[in-house]
Backbone of each chain as ProteinMPNN parsed JSONL, in Angstrom:
{"seq_chain_A": "MQVRLFALLQDRAGWSARELPLPADSCLSALDVWNRLNLGPWSASLRVAINQNLVEPQQRVHPGDELAFLPPFTGG", "coords_chain_A": {"N_chain_A": [[55.398, -5.203, -3.955], [52.067, -5.71, -5.091], [50.406, -5.211, -8.147], [47.168, -4.767, -9.363], [44.818, -5.179, -11.985], [41.581, -4.536, -13.37], [38.728, -5.64, -15.289], [38.102, -3.649, -18.092], [40.626, -2.418, -18.046], [42.34, -4.507, -17.562], [42.026, -6.023, -19.874], [43.035, -4.226, -21.751], [45.715, -3.941, -20.948], [46.609, -6.551, -20.972], [47.297, -8.104, -18.846], [46.574, -9.214, -15.47], [47.544, -9.16, -12.903], [50.529, -8.118, -11.295], [53.782, -8.318, -9.968], [55.644, -5.808, -8.392], [58.733, -4.604, -7.744], [59.597, -2.619, -4.957], [61.447, -0.142, -3.469], [62.18, 0.164, 0.039], [62.322, 2.785, 0.884], [60.802, 4.154, -0.893], [59.05, 6.826, -2.53], [56.859, 6.766, -4.085], [53.685, 7.484, -5.58], [50.339, 6.157, -6.082], [49.545, 7.044, -8.563], [52.031, 7.623, -9.743], [52.953, 5.016, -10.057], [51.106, 4.034, -11.882], [51.825, 5.594, -14.135], [54.41, 4.649, -14.588], [53.902, 2.11, -15.454], [53.106, 2.307, -18.033], [50.375, 2.464, -18.854], [48.801, 4.085, -20.304], [47.155, 7.357, -20.68], [46.173, 8.9, -17.598], [42.858, 8.743, -16.312], [40.182, 10.655, -15.005], [37.987, 9.189, -14.326], [38.822, 6.807, -13.365], [39.497, 4.704, -10.502], [41.305, 4.199, -7.439], [42.546, 1.61, -5.399], [44.114, 0.767, -2.393], [45.307, -1.936, -0.731], [42.72, -2.887, -0.797], [41.133, -0.737, -0.095], [39.482, 2.221, -1.012], [41.298, 4.964, -2.264], [42.866, 8.206, -2.756], [44.394, 9.018, -5.933], [46.876, 10.136, -5.503], [47.863, 8.997, -3.267], [50.431, 7.554, -1.283], [52.337, 4.614, -1.981], [53.429, 1.5, -0.513], [56.0, -0.972, 0.148], [54.812, -4.289, -0.183], [52.178, -3.594, -0.338], [48.879, -4.0, -1.812], [47.998, -2.832, -4.754], [45.392, -1.519, -6.652], [43.952, -0.73, -9.765], [40.974, 0.669, -10.848], [38.325, 0.528, -13.094], [35.308, 2.535, -13.859], [32.584, 1.646, -11.728], [30.052, -0.78, -12.38], [27.847, -2.227, -11.342], [24.902, -4.069, -10.179]], "CA_chain_A": [[54.029, -4.717, -4.091], [51.331, -6.317, -6.192], [49.491, -4.316, -8.863], [46.06, -5.518, -9.974], [43.956, -4.464, -12.935], [40.282, -5.187, -13.519], [37.812, -5.364, -16.405], [38.643, -3.041, -19.307], [42.06, -2.142, -17.879], [43.007, -5.803, -17.674], [42.028, -6.376, -21.293], [43.938, -3.303, -22.459], [47.116, -4.19, -20.579], [46.969, -7.937, -21.252], [47.648, -8.804, -17.613], [45.641, -8.895, -14.386], [48.299, -8.919, -11.653], [51.967, -8.063, -11.535], [54.617, -7.941, -8.819], [56.496, -4.662, -8.712], [59.653, -4.351, -6.62], [59.484, -1.236, -4.477], [62.382, 0.077, -2.361], [61.53, 0.509, 1.308], [62.264, 4.246, 1.052], [60.143, 4.708, -2.073], [58.06, 7.887, -2.296], [55.944, 6.731, -5.223], [52.239, 7.476, -5.366], [49.645, 5.227, -6.977], [49.582, 7.65, -9.9], [53.383, 7.395, -10.274], [53.034, 3.613, -10.477], [50.32, 3.975, -13.127], [52.621, 6.164, -15.223], [55.564, 3.778, -14.85], [53.457, 0.86, -16.093], [52.702, 2.6, -19.42], [48.989, 2.016, -19.03], [48.066, 5.13, -21.02], [46.901, 8.555, -19.859], [45.285, 8.738, -16.448], [41.514, 9.294, -16.491], [39.553, 10.979, -13.72], [36.931, 8.212, -14.018], [39.436, 5.623, -12.734], [39.655, 4.782, -9.054], [42.469, 3.493, -6.919], [42.412, 0.972, -4.084], [45.322, 0.214, -1.79], [44.89, -2.961, 0.238], [41.27, -3.02, -0.946], [40.43, 0.464, 0.37], [39.562, 3.305, -1.989], [42.158, 6.081, -1.848], [43.138, 9.16, -3.823], [45.525, 8.55, -6.766], [48.141, 10.685, -4.98], [48.247, 8.253, -2.045], [51.719, 6.873, -1.381], [52.299, 3.156, -1.868], [54.526, 0.954, 0.286], [56.289, -2.382, -0.152], [53.838, -5.221, 0.395], [50.801, -3.155, -0.621], [48.151, -4.453, -2.996], [47.497, -1.623, -5.43], [44.479, -1.89, -7.739], [43.363, 0.333, -10.582], [39.595, 0.21, -11.03], [37.451, 1.309, -13.986], [34.03, 2.882, -13.206], [31.804, 0.477, -11.288], [28.803, -0.926, -13.147], [27.1, -3.367, -10.798], [23.466, -3.956, -9.985]], "C_chain_A": [[53.361, -5.422, -5.269], [50.401, -5.268, -6.813], [48.425, -5.165, -9.528], [45.236, -4.611, -10.888], [42.656, -5.245, -13.08], [39.601, -4.754, -14.813], [38.553, -4.799, -17.619], [40.163, -2.824, -19.211], [42.879, -3.411, -18.058], [43.108, -6.212, -19.152], [43.018, -5.507, -22.069], [45.393, -3.655, -22.212], [47.555, -5.601, -20.935], [47.467, -8.682, -20.021], [46.695, -8.359, -16.488], [46.362, -8.596, -13.068], [49.779, -8.973, -11.961], [52.678, -7.645, -10.244], [55.544, -6.812, -9.237], [57.427, -4.42, -7.527], [59.607, -2.878, -6.238], [60.483, -1.065, -3.33], [61.651, 0.539, -1.101], [61.381, 2.016, 1.468], [61.584, 4.924, -0.14], [59.13, 5.779, -1.685], [57.029, 7.897, -3.413], [54.484, 6.782, -4.788], [51.627, 6.429, -6.297], [49.694, 5.741, -8.413], [50.96, 7.486, -10.552], [53.514, 5.965, -10.802], [52.284, 3.435, -11.799], [51.179, 4.465, -14.303], [53.822, 5.284, -15.574], [55.174, 2.511, -15.587], [52.998, 1.07, -17.535], [51.283, 2.107, -19.718], [48.142, 3.069, -19.758], [47.8, 6.312, -20.118], [45.935, 8.257, -18.724], [43.93, 9.378, -16.747], [40.889, 9.525, -15.119], [38.457, 9.98, -13.35], [37.5, 6.958, -13.331], [39.544, 5.828, -11.228], [40.804, 3.885, -8.627], [42.118, 2.846, -5.583], [43.786, 0.494, -3.632], [44.871, -0.695, -0.655], [43.364, -3.0, 0.363], [40.482, -1.879, -0.307], [40.587, 1.557, -0.678], [40.396, 4.45, -1.427], [42.281, 7.05, -3.021], [44.339, 8.663, -4.637], [46.879, 9.036, -6.254], [48.633, 9.947, -3.73], [49.556, 7.493, -2.271], [51.537, 5.371, -1.245], [53.549, 2.671, -1.13], [54.797, -0.486, -0.127], [55.269, -3.289, 0.548], [52.397, -4.829, 0.133], [50.213, -3.913, -1.809], [47.494, -3.216, -3.597], [46.61, -2.048, -6.591], [43.976, -0.645, -8.448], [42.007, -0.155, -11.074], [38.832, 1.103, -12.012], [36.145, 1.647, -13.262], [33.211, 1.628, -12.9], [30.46, 0.434, -12.028], [27.993, -2.125, -12.65], [25.596, -3.148, -10.807], [22.65, -4.305, -11.218]], "O_chain_A": [[53.987, -5.695, -6.294], [49.704, -4.538, -6.107], [48.733, -6.162, -10.18], [45.0, -3.44, -10.591], [42.635, -6.467, -12.931], [39.853, -3.676, -15.351], [39.509, -5.399, -18.109], [40.887, -3.026, -20.185], [43.968, -3.39, -18.631], [44.149, -6.685, -19.607], [43.745, -5.996, -22.933], [46.207, -3.669, -23.135], [48.738, -5.837, -21.177], [48.004, -9.782, -20.143], [46.097, -7.284, -16.547], [45.846, -7.865, -12.222], [50.229, -9.772, -12.783], [52.233, -6.745, -9.532], [56.153, -6.857, -10.306], [56.973, -4.074, -6.436], [59.581, -2.002, -7.103], [60.383, -1.765, -2.322], [60.629, 1.22, -1.178], [60.438, 2.485, 2.105], [61.766, 6.12, -0.368], [58.445, 5.673, -0.667], [56.393, 8.921, -3.663], [54.099, 6.204, -3.772], [52.298, 5.889, -7.177], [49.863, 4.967, -9.356], [51.058, 7.242, -11.754], [54.107, 5.733, -11.855], [52.768, 2.77, -12.715], [51.242, 3.81, -15.343], [54.202, 5.192, -16.741], [56.001, 1.9, -16.264], [52.553, 0.127, -18.189], [51.041, 1.422, -20.712], [46.918, 2.955, -19.819], [48.159, 6.298, -18.94], [45.003, 7.465, -18.871], [43.868, 10.439, -17.368], [41.037, 8.717, -14.202], [38.038, 9.923, -12.193], [36.75, 6.15, -12.784], [39.664, 6.952, -10.74], [41.213, 2.962, -9.333], [41.47, 3.463, -4.738], [44.528, -0.112, -4.406], [44.153, -0.279, 0.254], [42.806, -3.126, 1.453], [39.297, -2.033, -0.009], [41.688, 1.796, -1.176], [40.229, 4.855, -0.276], [41.854, 6.751, -4.136], [45.204, 7.969, -4.103], [47.908, 8.423, -6.535], [49.704, 10.252, -3.205], [49.757, 6.873, -3.315], [50.687, 4.908, -0.485], [54.583, 3.339, -1.124], [53.924, -1.148, -0.688], [54.918, -3.078, 1.708], [51.487, -5.628, 0.35], [50.933, -4.397, -2.682], [46.568, -2.638, -3.028], [47.026, -2.851, -7.426], [43.624, 0.354, -7.821], [41.893, -1.242, -11.641], [38.708, 2.307, -11.783], [35.885, 1.121, -12.18], [33.154, 0.688, -13.693], [29.826, 1.462, -12.267], [27.515, -2.934, -13.444], [25.091, -2.174, -11.366], [21.42, -4.248, -11.18]]}, "seq_chain_B": "MHLRIALPDQPFHPFGCLERWHRHLHDQGHSGSAAEALFIGRVRGEAADGSDLEALELEHYPGMTERSLEQLAQACGGRYQARSCLIQHRVGRVLPGEPIVLVAIGADRRGPAQRCCQELLEALKHEAPFWKREWHVDGSSTWITGNTPL", "coords_chain_B": {"N_chain_B": [[21.01, -4.551, 13.037], [20.021, -7.213, 10.995], [22.036, -8.789, 8.653], [22.765, -10.033, 5.45], [24.99, -10.982, 2.931], [25.513, -12.138, -0.274], [27.302, -13.55, -2.974], [26.631, -15.222, -5.433], [27.863, -17.53, -7.92], [26.309, -18.879, -9.598], [23.044, -19.346, -11.157], [20.272, -17.935, -9.326], [17.212, -18.246, -7.447], [15.08, -15.756, -6.754], [12.805, -15.755, -5.028], [12.991, -18.115, -3.639], [15.375, -17.608, -2.308], [14.535, -15.527, -0.677], [12.684, -16.836, 0.925], [14.33, -18.617, 2.313], [15.896, -16.707, 3.64], [14.01, -15.42, 5.265], [13.338, -17.563, 6.887], [15.76, -17.959, 8.153], [15.974, -15.535, 9.555], [13.83, -15.835, 11.292], [14.693, -18.08, 12.742], [16.783, -16.897, 14.053], [15.533, -15.449, 15.921], [14.374, -13.12, 15.121], [11.645, -10.98, 14.898], [10.258, -10.411, 12.631], [9.526, -8.047, 10.041], [7.366, -5.211, 9.782], [7.229, -3.905, 7.408], [8.503, -4.589, 4.2], [10.744, -4.005, 1.652], [11.447, -4.821, -1.693], [13.809, -5.444, -4.275], [14.291, -6.736, -7.447], [16.555, -7.35, -9.904], [16.895, -8.084, -13.337], [18.666, -9.544, -16.112], [18.713, -7.772, -19.128], [17.532, -8.548, -22.473], [18.776, -7.213, -24.404], [21.664, -5.599, -25.709], [23.666, -2.655, -24.892], [23.868, -1.256, -27.28], [21.581, -1.928, -28.579], [21.523, -4.333, -29.9], [21.023, -7.964, -29.98], [21.573, -9.629, -26.895], [23.926, -11.967, -25.824], [24.98, -12.861, -23.392], [25.712, -11.67, -20.066], [28.605, -10.709, -18.348], [29.807, -10.718, -15.093], [32.244, -9.195, -13.351], [34.144, -9.042, -10.331], [35.785, -7.687, -7.392], [37.187, -9.773, -5.425], [36.68, -9.961, -1.961], [37.129, -7.113, -1.512], [34.763, -6.287, -2.713], [32.728, -7.565, -1.216], [33.212, -6.398, 1.272], [32.774, -3.706, 0.703], [30.042, -3.767, 0.064], [29.01, -4.494, 2.532], [29.705, -2.27, 4.103], [28.262, -0.253, 2.773], [25.652, -1.197, 3.141], [25.425, -1.195, 5.946], [25.701, 1.535, 6.484], [23.57, 2.698, 5.035], [21.377, 1.222, 5.988], [21.514, 1.993, 8.655], [20.87, 4.72, 8.499], [18.174, 4.587, 7.878], [17.12, 3.085, 9.839], [16.816, 0.35, 9.373], [15.753, -3.051, 9.82], [16.466, -5.447, 8.791], [18.535, -6.739, 6.178], [19.103, -7.968, 3.033], [21.357, -8.785, 0.556], [21.837, -10.019, -2.561], [23.917, -10.808, -5.106], [24.766, -11.526, -8.382], [27.73, -13.018, -9.75], [30.053, -13.719, -12.4], [28.983, -15.476, -15.377], [25.948, -14.414, -16.692], [22.748, -15.026, -17.912], [20.384, -13.609, -20.316], [17.357, -12.561, -18.844], [17.834, -13.869, -16.471], [18.023, -13.477, -12.886], [19.976, -10.83, -11.549], [20.454, -9.216, -9.393], [19.311, -9.018, -6.042], [17.694, -7.208, -3.598], [16.607, -6.875, -0.346], [14.885, -5.185, 2.059], [14.026, -4.885, 5.381], [11.906, -3.085, 7.532], [10.3, -0.859, 9.931], [8.368, 0.702, 8.781], [6.768, 1.463, 5.584], [7.863, 3.609, 4.159], [10.621, 4.197, 5.056], [11.604, 1.613, 4.464], [11.295, 1.377, 1.647], [12.74, 3.607, 0.724], [15.267, 3.093, 1.726], [15.867, 0.738, 0.374], [15.954, 1.6, -2.311], [17.985, 3.527, -2.174], [20.17, 2.018, -1.33], [20.427, 0.255, -3.444], [21.159, 2.022, -5.54], [23.559, 2.891, -4.465], [25.084, 0.534, -4.412], [25.352, 0.072, -7.108], [27.013, 2.11, -7.936], [29.124, 2.305, -6.14], [30.254, -0.095, -5.368], [32.728, -2.497, -6.186], [32.011, -3.828, -8.991], [31.938, -5.058, -12.313], [30.507, -4.945, -15.545], [30.378, -6.937, -18.447], [29.326, -7.095, -21.728], [28.371, -9.8, -23.712], [28.2, -10.526, -27.063], [26.158, -11.903, -29.751], [27.81, -12.59, -31.867], [30.12, -13.382, -30.719], [31.846, -11.412, -29.895], [32.799, -8.927, -27.396], [31.931, -6.329, -25.015], [32.971, -4.026, -22.639], [30.943, -2.541, -20.187], [30.603, 0.891, -19.552], [29.159, 2.628, -18.022], [26.329, 3.189, -15.824], [22.88, 2.166, -16.297], [20.106, 4.465, -16.867], [18.222, 5.741, -14.056]], "CA_chain_B": [[20.385, -4.962, 11.779], [20.432, -8.511, 10.455], [22.578, -8.535, 7.311], [23.368, -11.149, 4.706], [25.486, -10.622, 1.601], [25.942, -13.338, -0.999], [27.698, -13.3, -4.368], [26.647, -16.537, -6.073], [28.325, -17.58, -9.311], [25.334, -19.702, -10.31], [21.716, -18.725, -11.109], [19.532, -18.077, -8.078], [15.776, -17.972, -7.52], [14.895, -14.717, -5.734], [11.801, -16.027, -3.991], [13.565, -19.162, -2.794], [16.347, -16.935, -1.428], [13.78, -14.769, 0.33], [12.09, -17.777, 1.875], [15.422, -19.07, 3.206], [16.285, -15.545, 4.446], [12.981, -15.232, 6.308], [13.464, -18.677, 7.829], [16.966, -17.666, 8.941], [15.644, -14.454, 10.507], [12.959, -16.429, 12.31], [15.539, -18.938, 13.586], [17.641, -16.017, 14.854], [14.705, -14.739, 16.897], [13.866, -11.878, 14.538], [10.187, -11.081, 14.972], [9.647, -10.079, 11.342], [9.337, -6.605, 9.858], [6.039, -4.824, 9.311], [7.367, -3.487, 6.004], [9.694, -5.114, 3.529], [10.86, -3.543, 0.259], [12.257, -5.75, -2.491], [14.152, -5.129, -5.659], [14.893, -7.824, -8.215], [17.013, -6.903, -11.216], [17.189, -9.194, -14.258], [19.457, -9.152, -17.277], [17.95, -7.484, -20.347], [17.897, -9.333, -23.657], [19.385, -6.3, -25.376], [22.91, -4.921, -25.331], [23.53, -1.19, -24.85], [23.726, -0.742, -28.65], [20.301, -2.38, -29.115], [21.627, -5.671, -30.506], [20.692, -9.062, -29.059], [22.632, -9.942, -25.926], [24.127, -13.401, -25.586], [25.158, -13.031, -21.937], [26.4, -10.607, -19.333], [29.616, -11.25, -17.433], [30.002, -9.853, -13.922], [33.522, -9.344, -12.654], [34.178, -8.295, -9.074], [37.089, -7.68, -6.703], [36.882, -10.609, -4.249], [37.116, -9.374, -0.684], [36.765, -5.688, -1.469], [33.346, -6.135, -3.074], [31.906, -7.961, -0.063], [33.367, -5.398, 2.341], [32.092, -2.481, 0.258], [28.597, -3.968, 0.219], [28.684, -4.478, 3.958], [29.779, -0.877, 4.574], [27.133, 0.489, 2.199], [24.413, -1.669, 3.779], [25.388, -0.721, 7.336], [25.484, 2.988, 6.487], [22.218, 2.987, 4.541], [20.45, 0.632, 6.954], [21.548, 2.824, 9.858], [20.138, 5.982, 8.242], [16.725, 4.341, 7.816], [16.767, 2.175, 10.944], [16.364, -0.93, 8.819], [15.889, -4.163, 10.763], [17.117, -6.553, 8.091], [19.013, -6.397, 4.831], [19.655, -9.07, 2.241], [21.864, -8.429, -0.776], [22.286, -11.187, -3.323], [24.372, -10.234, -6.386], [25.454, -12.524, -9.201], [29.012, -12.809, -10.417], [30.218, -14.706, -13.467], [28.195, -15.332, -16.607], [24.517, -14.348, -16.401], [22.011, -15.045, -19.174], [19.212, -12.729, -20.35], [16.204, -13.029, -18.074], [18.222, -14.376, -15.139], [18.212, -12.446, -11.86], [21.364, -10.4, -11.323], [20.556, -8.65, -8.042], [18.146, -9.008, -5.158], [17.876, -6.44, -2.358], [15.401, -6.938, 0.49], [15.056, -4.369, 3.269], [12.945, -4.926, 6.356], [11.874, -1.921, 8.431], [9.004, -0.753, 10.625], [7.398, 1.433, 7.943], [7.044, 1.304, 4.154], [8.693, 4.711, 3.654], [12.044, 3.888, 5.253], [11.988, 0.374, 3.77], [11.422, 1.632, 0.209], [13.823, 4.564, 0.467], [16.528, 2.407, 2.007], [16.093, -0.233, -0.702], [16.358, 2.326, -3.514], [19.285, 4.178, -1.952], [21.209, 0.989, -1.271], [20.605, -0.241, -4.798], [21.958, 3.007, -6.276], [24.913, 2.891, -3.895], [25.862, -0.646, -4.826], [25.638, 0.196, -8.538], [28.06, 3.104, -8.184], [30.196, 2.327, -5.136], [30.822, -1.421, -5.09], [33.507, -2.888, -7.365], [31.496, -4.797, -9.957], [32.04, -4.581, -13.697], [29.719, -5.751, -16.48], [30.814, -7.059, -19.831], [28.297, -7.671, -22.603], [28.808, -10.748, -24.748], [27.291, -10.44, -28.198], [25.915, -13.197, -30.404], [28.911, -12.915, -32.787], [31.284, -13.797, -29.93], [32.613, -10.255, -29.423], [32.35, -8.45, -26.087], [32.116, -4.906, -24.733], [32.831, -3.652, -21.222], [30.009, -1.435, -19.951], [31.361, 1.941, -18.857], [28.283, 3.458, -17.195], [25.089, 2.537, -15.396], [21.657, 2.542, -16.995], [19.395, 5.528, -16.143], [17.334, 5.318, -12.961]], "C_chain_B": [[20.923, -6.33, 11.363], [20.851, -8.302, 8.999], [23.116, -9.816, 6.696], [23.748, -10.654, 3.318], [25.969, -11.904, 0.936], [26.233, -12.974, -2.446], [27.772, -14.639, -5.101], [27.17, -16.465, -7.516], [27.451, -18.51, -10.156], [23.965, -19.019, -10.219], [21.042, -18.936, -9.757], [18.058, -17.724, -8.307], [15.434, -16.99, -6.402], [13.904, -15.109, -4.629], [12.215, -17.192, -3.085], [14.567, -18.568, -1.811], [15.625, -16.198, -0.304], [13.19, -15.694, 1.39], [13.156, -18.275, 2.866], [15.851, -17.949, 4.141], [15.291, -15.328, 5.584], [13.062, -16.343, 7.359], [14.665, -18.446, 8.754], [16.676, -16.585, 9.986], [14.794, -14.999, 11.655], [13.778, -17.262, 13.287], [16.446, -18.113, 14.505], [16.837, -15.217, 15.881], [14.174, -13.41, 16.407], [12.342, -11.987, 14.437], [9.499, -10.779, 13.641], [9.377, -8.596, 11.259], [7.941, -6.322, 9.326], [6.074, -4.416, 7.842], [8.623, -4.112, 5.413], [9.666, -4.639, 2.085], [11.83, -4.458, -0.473], [12.62, -5.124, -3.818], [14.797, -6.352, -6.272], [15.285, -7.253, -9.568], [17.345, -8.116, -12.067], [17.944, -8.658, -15.467], [18.532, -8.927, -18.47], [18.406, -8.384, -21.493], [18.602, -8.505, -24.702], [20.672, -5.718, -24.831], [22.679, -3.413, -25.37], [23.333, -0.605, -26.242], [22.437, -1.232, -29.32], [20.339, -3.761, -29.746], [21.25, -6.738, -29.481], [21.881, -9.369, -28.156], [22.71, -11.453, -25.729], [24.203, -13.667, -24.078], [25.821, -11.787, -21.362], [27.42, -11.285, -18.416], [29.841, -10.239, -16.321], [31.337, -10.158, -13.278], [33.44, -8.569, -11.342], [35.57, -8.402, -8.47], [36.881, -8.464, -5.408], [37.466, -10.0, -2.967], [36.669, -7.932, -0.599], [35.28, -5.505, -1.774], [32.451, -6.461, -1.874], [31.976, -6.896, 1.034], [32.675, -4.08, 1.978], [30.588, -2.609, 0.452], [28.189, -3.906, 1.683], [28.688, -3.046, 4.497], [28.602, -0.06, 4.058], [25.831, 0.109, 2.9], [24.318, -1.161, 5.209], [25.081, 0.774, 7.391], [24.037, 3.309, 6.108], [21.167, 2.461, 5.536], [20.38, 1.449, 8.231], [20.75, 4.106, 9.679], [18.632, 5.769, 8.302], [16.234, 3.394, 8.912], [16.17, 0.866, 10.411], [16.62, -2.038, 9.833], [16.563, -5.359, 10.115], [17.487, -6.13, 6.68], [19.622, -7.634, 4.188], [20.11, -8.504, 0.902], [22.387, -9.7, -1.421], [22.663, -10.645, -4.697], [25.156, -11.279, -7.151], [26.844, -12.064, -9.598], [29.122, -13.904, -11.481], [29.302, -14.431, -14.635], [26.698, -15.432, -16.288], [23.764, -14.215, -17.726], [20.821, -14.082, -19.135], [18.029, -13.36, -19.618], [16.567, -13.538, -16.686], [18.363, -13.22, -14.153], [19.697, -12.122, -11.687], [21.527, -9.843, -9.915], [19.211, -8.736, -7.322], [18.518, -8.204, -3.92], [16.56, -6.512, -1.599], [15.692, -6.2, 1.799], [13.823, -4.486, 4.147], [13.048, -3.726, 7.28], [10.49, -1.856, 9.079], [7.926, -0.115, 9.762], [7.797, 1.308, 6.475], [7.99, 2.382, 3.615], [10.181, 4.422, 3.821], [12.47, 2.628, 4.498], [12.222, 0.644, 2.29], [12.579, 2.566, -0.095], [15.18, 3.909, 0.675], [16.869, 1.456, 0.86], [16.6, 0.487, -1.956], [17.749, 2.938, -3.343], [20.426, 3.155, -1.943], [21.48, 0.422, -2.667], [21.466, 0.725, -5.618], [23.395, 3.022, -5.77], [25.714, 1.695, -4.393], [26.192, -0.6, -6.315], [26.855, 1.085, -8.786], [29.269, 2.982, -7.273], [30.795, 0.962, -4.811], [31.53, -1.924, -6.354], [32.951, -4.117, -8.099], [31.702, -4.186, -11.348], [31.278, -5.538, -14.61], [30.37, -5.766, -17.858], [29.682, -7.716, -20.633], [28.946, -8.622, -23.597], [27.754, -10.751, -25.844], [27.178, -11.793, -28.9], [27.04, -13.581, -31.37], [30.201, -13.281, -32.045], [32.151, -12.638, -29.441], [32.061, -9.802, -28.066], [32.684, -6.983, -25.904], [31.972, -4.679, -23.232], [31.88, -2.468, -21.114], [30.747, -0.369, -19.135], [30.471, 2.859, -18.011], [27.024, 2.706, -16.837], [23.898, 3.011, -16.22], [20.947, 3.636, -16.199], [18.466, 4.945, -15.081], [15.918, 5.122, -13.481]], "O_chain_B": [[22.131, -6.566, 11.38], [20.113, -7.712, 8.211], [23.83, -10.582, 7.342], [22.962, -10.007, 2.625], [26.742, -12.663, 1.52], [25.508, -12.194, -3.064], [28.867, -15.137, -5.363], [26.952, -15.485, -8.227], [27.808, -18.877, -11.275], [23.737, -18.208, -9.321], [21.215, -19.975, -9.121], [17.715, -16.999, -9.24], [15.492, -17.35, -5.226], [14.132, -14.833, -3.451], [11.838, -17.246, -1.914], [14.615, -18.956, -0.643], [16.039, -16.235, 0.854], [13.193, -15.386, 2.582], [12.925, -18.347, 4.073], [16.141, -18.199, 5.311], [15.683, -15.082, 6.725], [12.88, -16.104, 8.553], [14.603, -18.697, 9.957], [17.077, -16.7, 11.144], [15.008, -14.67, 12.822], [13.592, -17.172, 14.5], [16.828, -18.562, 15.586], [17.395, -14.407, 16.621], [13.588, -12.65, 17.178], [11.821, -12.986, 13.941], [8.276, -10.884, 13.543], [9.045, -7.954, 12.255], [7.399, -7.085, 8.526], [5.086, -4.56, 7.121], [9.673, -4.153, 6.054], [8.681, -4.847, 1.376], [12.885, -4.822, 0.046], [11.842, -4.374, -4.407], [15.723, -6.935, -5.709], [14.439, -6.73, -10.295], [17.986, -9.058, -11.603], [17.867, -7.474, -15.795], [17.686, -9.763, -18.786], [19.519, -8.911, -21.483], [18.985, -9.01, -25.758], [20.77, -5.385, -23.649], [21.633, -2.948, -25.821], [22.694, 0.439, -26.381], [22.224, -0.975, -30.506], [19.292, -4.307, -30.094], [21.166, -6.468, -28.283], [23.032, -9.368, -28.591], [21.703, -12.123, -25.5], [23.564, -14.587, -23.566], [26.405, -10.975, -22.08], [27.129, -12.305, -17.792], [30.041, -9.052, -16.576], [31.543, -11.24, -12.729], [32.745, -7.556, -11.256], [36.427, -9.124, -8.982], [36.45, -7.897, -4.404], [38.624, -9.583, -2.936], [35.908, -7.568, 0.298], [34.617, -4.665, -1.165], [31.526, -5.711, -1.563], [30.968, -6.535, 1.642], [32.071, -3.427, 2.828], [29.934, -1.687, 0.94], [27.153, -3.337, 2.029], [27.796, -2.654, 5.249], [28.011, 0.727, 4.797], [25.01, 0.97, 3.214], [23.246, -0.739, 5.645], [24.304, 1.228, 8.231], [23.367, 4.094, 6.78], [20.209, 3.155, 5.876], [19.311, 1.585, 8.826], [20.039, 4.534, 10.588], [17.892, 6.658, 8.723], [15.082, 2.961, 8.908], [15.172, 0.356, 10.921], [17.576, -1.979, 10.606], [17.16, -6.19, 10.799], [16.837, -5.278, 6.075], [20.534, -8.257, 4.733], [19.35, -7.832, 0.205], [23.27, -10.369, -0.884], [21.815, -10.078, -5.386], [26.108, -11.856, -6.625], [27.097, -10.87, -9.76], [28.378, -14.885, -11.459], [28.89, -13.293, -14.861], [26.243, -16.408, -15.691], [24.113, -13.381, -18.561], [20.307, -13.77, -18.06], [17.75, -14.55, -19.769], [15.701, -13.63, -15.816], [18.77, -12.12, -14.528], [20.551, -13.009, -11.681], [22.591, -9.971, -9.309], [18.145, -8.553, -7.909], [19.527, -8.478, -3.271], [15.504, -6.234, -2.167], [16.614, -6.545, 2.538], [12.707, -4.216, 3.703], [14.131, -3.386, 7.755], [9.625, -2.689, 8.81], [6.734, -0.346, 9.964], [8.961, 1.084, 6.143], [8.81, 2.119, 2.736], [10.923, 4.404, 2.839], [13.572, 2.577, 3.952], [13.223, 0.2, 1.728], [13.317, 2.352, -1.057], [16.119, 4.133, -0.089], [18.019, 1.378, 0.43], [17.557, 0.04, -2.588], [18.582, 2.875, -4.247], [21.504, 3.405, -2.481], [22.626, 0.146, -3.021], [22.392, 0.301, -6.309], [24.335, 3.151, -6.554], [26.883, 1.829, -4.753], [27.197, -1.166, -6.743], [27.629, 0.854, -9.715], [30.336, 3.502, -7.596], [31.757, 0.882, -4.047], [31.001, -1.795, -7.458], [33.356, -5.255, -7.864], [31.649, -2.97, -11.527], [31.376, -6.758, -14.483], [30.845, -4.746, -18.356], [29.158, -8.761, -20.248], [29.942, -8.289, -24.239], [26.568, -10.954, -25.583], [27.982, -12.698, -28.678], [27.216, -14.762, -31.667], [31.248, -13.468, -32.665], [33.083, -12.846, -28.664], [30.99, -10.24, -27.644], [33.592, -6.452, -26.544], [30.98, -5.085, -22.626], [32.001, -1.501, -21.866], [31.425, -0.68, -18.156], [30.976, 3.771, -17.355], [26.687, 1.705, -17.468], [23.905, 4.113, -16.768], [21.148, 3.742, -14.989], [17.992, 3.815, -15.194], [15.023, 4.766, -12.714]]}, "name": "protein", "num_of_chains": 2, "seq": "MQVRLFALLQDRAGWSARELPLPADSCLSALDVWNRLNLGPWSASLRVAINQNLVEPQQRVHPGDELAFLPPFTGGMHLRIALPDQPFHPFGCLERWHRHLHDQGHSGSAAEALFIGRVRGEAADGSDLEALELEHYPGMTERSLEQLAQACGGRYQARSCLIQHRVGRVLPGEPIVLVAIGADRRGPAQRCCQELLEALKHEAPFWKREWHVDGSSTWITGNTPL"}
């Protein structure tokens, strides 16, 4: 599985993408992955995308997924 | 609805884009809309803290951003029966005074065109994965964490 960080999160962590081995029978959620990566306390303002679709942080991740943690959007 | 989404990483001229868009619609057999609402957003010369702004940097999530914009435009355009929709949004480094976003909505009446344009603009500000970073004149930078008031 690939984990991607954007904007402020990328600067804080010092990396933008990382491969994370995930057993086929893993029951980890996106939030579990966040906690394992020591990225700090979870904030309700953050959003999660799996394979570029917004999902709830409790959504389960699978091997091969692209998991992204997204700070609040500020376009336009 | 005719839809075009572009995320240029170089400065663009809104009225040149509109002219090309109208020509494209004409070439596609589009008869032209009786009402068209436009929004052009430009980068302010001031940072959020009131200091002079050197530049704004726009980061996006390639692939997801384009798809999000398309979904937002289709949903919003469908609600207002828009006939055409152009979204042009800068990515990369944008200087004060340069255009950052252009939204053009064609519809049969001014009401739906204007409402659709405003609603789509608000949607793309809050629902499409873009992030702004302010670059200050001293070389430091700050990620923006919220949108400016309406």
